[in-house]
N, C-alpha and C positions, 0 to 999 in steps of 0.2 A: 938530546933531551937532558942535558946537564943543567945544574942550577945551584944556587946557594941553598942552605938548609931552610931559609925563610921563603924560598920561591922554587920549591922542587917541582919538577915537571913529570907528569904521568900521562899515559894515554887515557886512563879511566880512574876516577875516584868513586868508590862505592860506599854509600852511607848506610851502615848497618850490616851486621854479620849474622842475620837470620839465614835460613836454608836457601831462600831465593837468592840473596846476595852472594852467598858462598858458592852456589852452583854457577851463577853468572860469572863470578870472579875466577873460578877454576877454569871454565871454558875459555874465557878471554886470555888468561895467562898462558894456558896450554897452547893457544894459537900464536903466542909470541908478543902479546900486548903487555905493556908495563902498567900494572894494576895495583892500587892501594885500597885496602878496606879499612874504614874508620868505624869503630864500634864503641858506643858510650859505656857499655858494661865491661866487666873484667873478664868475661868469657863469651864464647860464641853460642849461637843457637836460638836466642829469643825464647819463644814458647817451647821449642824443641831442645830443652836443656834439662839438667839434673843437678841436684844438690845433696849434701850429706848433713845429717844431724847425728853426731856421734859416729857410730858405725853403720847407721841406717841410710840407705840411698833412696831418694825420692825423685821421680820424674816430675818436672815442673807443671806440665800440662799435656803436651803430646805424649802418648803412651805406646804408640806403634805407628806403622805406616803401611801404605798399600801400593799397588801397581808394580809389584816386583816379580810377577810371573815371568816366565821366560821371554814372552813377547811384550811385557808391560813397559810402559814409558819410563817409569822410575828405574827399572832394571837397565834399559838402554842407556840412560844418562850415567848411571853409576858404573856400568861396564866401560863406557867411554872414558870415564875418569879413573878406571881401575881401582875402585874403592875396595874391592875384595882383597887387595893387598894390605888393607888397614883394619878392616873390621870383618867379623864373622856374623852373618845375618841369618837368624833362625826364624821359624814361623810357628806360631802357636796354633794348635788345632784341637778344638774349634777356636777360631779367632774371636768370635762374638757369640753371645747367647742372649736372646731376647725373651724376657719372662713377663707375661701378663696374666690376668685371671683366666685360667683355662688353657693357656698355651705356654710351652717352652720350646723355642726354636733355636737350633744351633747352626751357625755358618761354618761348614766344614772345609777342610783343605781341598777335597774333591767335590766338584760341582754336583756330580750325580748324588753324592751323599746329602748335600744341602737340599737338592730337589726332593729327595726321599723324605726329609724332615718335614718340608712344607706339604707334600702330598699326603703324608700321614695325618698331619694336623688339619688340613683342609681338603677332605676328599671331594673329588669332582672338579677341583681347580688345577689339577696337575698340568694339563696342556696349557692353560693360561699362564701358569707360573713359568713353565719351560719357555713359552714364547716371550715372556717379559724378560727373563734372564738372557735369552738369545738376542733380543733387541739391544740390551745394554752392552753385551760383550762383543757382538758381531753385527753392528748396525749396518743397514743398507746405506749406500752412498747418499749423502745429503739428508739422512734421517734426522739428525739433530738440528739441521737448518729448519726443517719442517716444524719442530716443536719449540723454536726459539722464543716465542712469545707465550708459551704455555706455562702453567704452574705444574708442579709435580703431582698435585691432586688430579689435574685433568689427565695427565699421563696415566696415573693409576686407574682412573675411571675408564680409560680406553681398554684396559686389560681385565679388570676385575669388577665384580659386583658386591662381593662379601666385604662389609665395612670393617669387620674385625681383621681380616687379612690385610686390607690396605693400611690399617693402623699399625699392625705388627711390622709390616715392611718399612713404614716411615719413622718408627720410634727412634732408631739410631740416627736418622738424619736430623730430627729435632735436636738430639743431643750433640751431634757433630757439626751442625750448621746453624743451629739457633732459630730455626723457623719451622712451623708446621707445613705440611704439604700444600695447604691452601695458599700459602704465601711464597713458598720456595720456587725458584726457577726450575722448570723441568730439566733443563740442560745441566744446571749445577747438581740437582738431585740425582740425575742419572749418572753423572761422573763420580759423585760421592759413593753411590751405591756400588758401581762396578769396581771402583778402586779400593774402597775401604771395607766393604762387606764381602763381595764375591772374590776379592783378591787382597785381603787384609791380614793383619796379625803379624806382620814382620817386625823384627826387633834386633837392634844391633848390639852385639856383645852383652853386657849386663846392665846397660843403662842407655837412655836416649841420647845423653851427652856424647856418647861414642860417635854418633853420626856427624854432628858439627865439628867435633875434634878431628875426625878423619878427613873431612873436607878442608879444614884449616891446614892439616899436614900436606895434603895434595896441592893446595894453593901455594904454599911456600915452596914445595918441590918444583912447581911450575915457574917459580921466580916471582911470585906475588909477595906483597908486603902487607902486613896487618898491624894496626895500632889499636890496642884495647884501652879502655878507660879514656877514650878520646871523643867526647861529644863534638858535634858540629854546630857552629854558631850561625852560619849562613852559607848560601850558595852564591858564588860570584857570577855576575852577568855582565857581558860585554857585547855590544852590537847584536842584541837579540838572541844570544846563545849563552849557555852555561860554560864557564871557562875555569871552573875550579871551586874550591870551598875555603872557608875560613874556619879553622878549628876553634874550639872553646877557649884555648889559651892565646888566641889572637894570631896564630900562625896562618899565613896565606899559602895555600897549596894549589898550584896551577895544574890544570889537566885539559885534555881535548874534549872529554865528555864526563858527565856526572850521572851516576845511577843511584837512585834513592830506593833503599830497601826498608824505609821506615813509613810510618803513618802518612797517608796522602794529605790529610789536612795540615799536618806539621810541615810536610814538604812545600805545599803551595802557599800556606798562610803564615808560616813562621820562618822558614829558611830562605824563601825568595823575597826580594824587595817588592813592595806592593805594586810598583809600576810595571813589573814583569808579568803580572797576572791580570788579564783582562777582567773588567767588572762583571761581564756576562758569565765568565767562568767561575768567578767568586760566588755569584748568586747560585749557579748550578751546584757548586760544592756545598753550599749551605742547605740545599734541599735534599742532598743525599743522606741516606739513613745507614748508620753503622750497624754491624751485626750485634747480637746480644753479647753480653759478657758472661762470665761464669763465677761461681763460688766453688773453690777447690779445697777439699780436706786432705791433709797429709797426716796419716796415722801410722805410727810405729806400733807393731803388735807382737805379742807373744803367740806364735803359731800353735802352741799347745793348748791355748785357752780360748781360741776362736774357731768356730766352724767355718773352715775355709773352702770355698768352691775351687774350681780348677785354676791354679796360679797361672798368670800370664794371659788369661782369657778376659775379654771385656764383657761384663755382665750388665745388660740394660734392663731396668725394671720400670714398669709403669702400672699403676693400680687400676687404670681405667683406659678407655679407648678414645676419649675426646681430646685430640691433639690441639685443637684450637683453644679449648679451655685450659689445657696444660700450658700453652704458650702465654695466655692471658695471666694465669696465676704466676708464672715465672716472672713476668713483667712487674708483678706486684710483690715479688720476693716472698711469696706464700709457699713455703715448703710443703705443707700438708695439702694445699690445694693442687699443687703441681703433681704430687703423687708419684714421683719417680726419681731416678738417678742413674748414673753410670758408676760402677764399682769395678776396680781392677786390683787384684792382689799381685804384688810384684813376683817375678819368677823365683826369687830367693825366699818368698813367703814371709818376709820381714816387714813389709809395709803395705798400706792400702792407699790407693789414689781414688777419691770419690768426687764426682763432679755433678753439679746441678746448674742450669741456667739461672742467671741473676741479673738484676738491673743495677745500673751504675750508682744512681743517687748522688751523694756528695761525701766529702771526707767525714763530716760530723755524723752522718747516718751510720757509716760503717764503724766509726769509733764507738758508737753507742750500741750497735746491734751485732757486731761480728762475733763476739764470744757466745751470745745466746743463740745466734744463727748456727754456729758450729755445733753447740751442744744438742740443739734440736735435730740438726742434720744427722748427727751420730745416732740419735735415738731412732730416726727413720731407717737408717741403714741397718741397724741391729734388728729392728722389727721385720724389715722386708727382705733382707738378703744375707746378713752375716750374724746369725745367732751367737750370743755371748760376746759380742764385740766390745762392749764397754768394760767388761772384766779383763779383757786382754790387751787394752791399750797401754803402751809404755811411753808413748810420745804423741802429742797432737799439736797441730798448727793448721793454719788455713790461709789461703789467698782469696781476698775479696776482689770485686771489680776495681776498687781503688788500688789494691796491691798490684793488679795486673797493669793498670795505667802507670803506676809509678815505675814499674819494672821495664815496660816497653815503650811508654809514651803513646800507646795506641789510644785513639780518641774514645772516651768513655769506657776504657778498658775492653774494647771490642776484641773478641776472641778470634774472629774470622774475617777481619777487614770490613768491607762494605757488606751489608745484608744481601744475601744471594737471591734477590727478587728478580723477576723477568725484566723490570724496568731499569735495573742496574747491571745488566749482563753485558760484558765485553764493551765497556765504554772506552773508546780508543784513546781519549785524552788521559785516562788513568794509567796507561802504559807508555805512551809517547805523546806528550802534550803538543798539539799542532801549533801553538802560538810561541813556542820556545825551542830553539835549536839546541842540540847537545845534551838535553836532559831526558833521561829515561827513568821509569819506575819498574820495580820488580817486587814479587811477593804477593801476599793475599789482598793487598789494596788495589791490585790491577783489575779486579772484577773478572779474572779469567779462571779462577778456581780457588779452592780452600784446602786446608790440610797439607801434610808434607808432600804428597804427590802433586797437589795443585801448585805449590810454590816451586817445586822442582821444575814443573813445566814452565812456569813463569820465568824462572832464572834462565832456563834453556832458550826460551823465546827471546828474551831481552838480549842475551849474548849473541844469538843468531842475527838479530837486527843490527847490532853494533858491528859485528864482523863483516856483514854485507856492506854496511856504510863505509867501513874502512878498507874495503876491498880484500879482506883476508879470505873470504869465500865469495863465490858467485851467486 
């Protein structure tokens, strides 16, 4: 597999150094494949990254991960890659607190303690709650196949009658997945709930950036090669198969396979030649709906001047119980109508990450509204969750949906890939297009899952497919 610098040969080129691409790359390189990761940004991680302003560290978007219990899937993959040699992973307890009018529920490290919280708040629902949690954590064989076409609302309706309880259970999923239960896939909602809430709150070192950095280290130790600040111009096709990429600087890089860890629309509509994508698939792609985006506030604070809740815990607040209305108001960028947000104070108590769903609109919209949106968002946070916040802010900035698009090139600044609706669940062409050999996708655009644990699974699944194809495993 030797070649000149202009025609270097790899087994696999991976486009994008998000968590899905990094996990996939590590597993392939560990098995002995020659792998190159090309990343447009100057560092790895995508949404799972961090940045500094002065001495203050901010997580860009992802603020914790799940699925790391002893038998959890994220733990299995990280153990296989021996990431414990690179990072120390701690867990915040409680991982999440949900606050609504009349209720405050904490998700504790011990399941029995979480059950006790719900039973105390909703007397008479104890058995239903226990049955629901058991279904999520220890499903019967084929249980999820049975609910494949269901919404998460239908699943909640199977277990509960109390509408307030159903809303309290679903609020973090609206924030973490961008959909109310009436629109969200029961499968996606179940996986998010079991991985992010019943087994969430895990955090690497002192910032989320430590996770992609550790994966980069392991990737290089396994013999992998990574190029930063290296956008891809196109994917090369020959005889109906992907045979490499052309970098933004014009360099042709040959490979036996290509894995795209970037936006699916960018992959199919921008990087591939038009003739390689059938018209019927293009039409299908145009009908698919991206997930919502977010508006994210980054606030440096003086901890002596702000009433701070438990640092490291994700605090979800909603002032009402109508999640369909909240979703509608979020689509209208109506902060007051939405009535809620996620707030997390950093473990060092020096910064606040606050997130609210928001619609993409266009560049001019956010140029005109971003500053006012941020100021109003801060007012709502101070009123609802962090008293004294405005007097304690020493730095403020924000990422709008336009910012997220510019940073990741995700279609309409989507935060979770395709919207996790039943009609968009597990689309096989989004992970391995049937019409093109040698091309694979990984990450949250594969319709297999969202969040860090979801893209870890996607990276593992893509690597397994490739290793089976290349006869590295049976």
